[in-house]
C-alpha positions in Angstrom: 0.0 0.0 0.0 1.1 3.6 -0.5 1.9 6.1 2.3 0.8 4.0 5.2 0.0 6.3 8.2 -0.4 3.5 10.7 0.2 -0.2 10.9 -0.1 -2.5 14.0 -0.1 -6.2 14.5 -3.3 -7.7 16.0 -3.3 -10.7 18.4 -4.9 -13.0 15.8 -2.0 -12.7 13.3 -3.6 -10.0 11.2 -2.4 -6.4 10.8 -4.5 -3.3 10.9 -3.5 -0.4 8.7 -4.6 3.1 7.8 -3.5 4.6 4.4 -4.7 5.8 1.1 -5.4 3.0 -1.4 -4.3 2.5 -5.0 -7.1 2.5 -7.5 -6.4 -1.2 -8.1 -6.8 -2.1 -4.4 -9.9 0.0 -4.2 -11.5 -1.7 -7.2 -10.4 -5.2 -6.1 -12.3 -4.7 -2.9 -15.4 -3.4 -4.7 -15.4 -0.4 -2.3 -17.5 1.8 -4.5 -20.2 2.0 -1.7 -17.6 4.1 0.2 -17.7 6.8 -2.4 -14.6 7.4 -4.5 -11.0 6.2 -3.9 -9.9 9.4 -2.1 -9.4 9.5 1.6 -7.8 7.1 4.1 -8.9 3.5 4.4 -8.9 1.4 7.5 -8.2 -2.2 6.5 -6.7 -5.4 7.7 -4.8 -8.2 6.1 -3.6 -11.6 7.2 0.2 -11.6 7.4 0.3 -15.3 6.9 -1.9 -15.1 3.8 -0.8 -11.9 1.9 -2.1 -13.3 -1.4 -5.7 -13.1 0.1 -5.5 -9.3 -0.1 -6.9 -6.8 2.2 -10.3 -6.3 3.8 -11.5 -2.7 4.0 -13.2 -2.0 7.3 -13.9 1.8 7.0 -12.9 5.0 5.4 -11.7 8.3 7.0 -12.3 11.3 4.7 -9.4 13.4 5.8 -5.9 13.0 7.1 -7.0 14.6 10.4 -9.7 12.0 10.8 -7.3 9.2 10.0 -4.8 10.5 12.6 -7.5 10.7 15.2 -8.2 7.1 14.6 -4.5 6.3 15.1 -4.6 8.3 18.4 -7.7 6.4 19.6 -6.1 3.0 18.7 -2.8 3.9 20.5 -4.6 5.1 23.6 -6.7 2.0 23.7 -3.7 -0.3 23.3 -1.9 1.4 26.2 -4.8 1.2 28.5 -4.4 -1.6 31.1 -6.9 -4.4 30.9 -9.3 -4.4 33.9 -9.1 -7.5 36.1 
């Protein structure tokens, strides 16, 4: 992917990412219900199965919104788990 703003491993072996998408990746995911291919996409992919491609979860319309999502994720990841 191009210009990845954020990438983090998940406990299940996948990776979550936020970045713009290439037109090819956008079309391969049939993401036309999200508007056009502009913006920043939140997606995951299975590190052990890169050939399976990505799964788009959501779209942030601006870099500010995308960075806010990164902040939220980082804050949640640092938060201790309640016993």
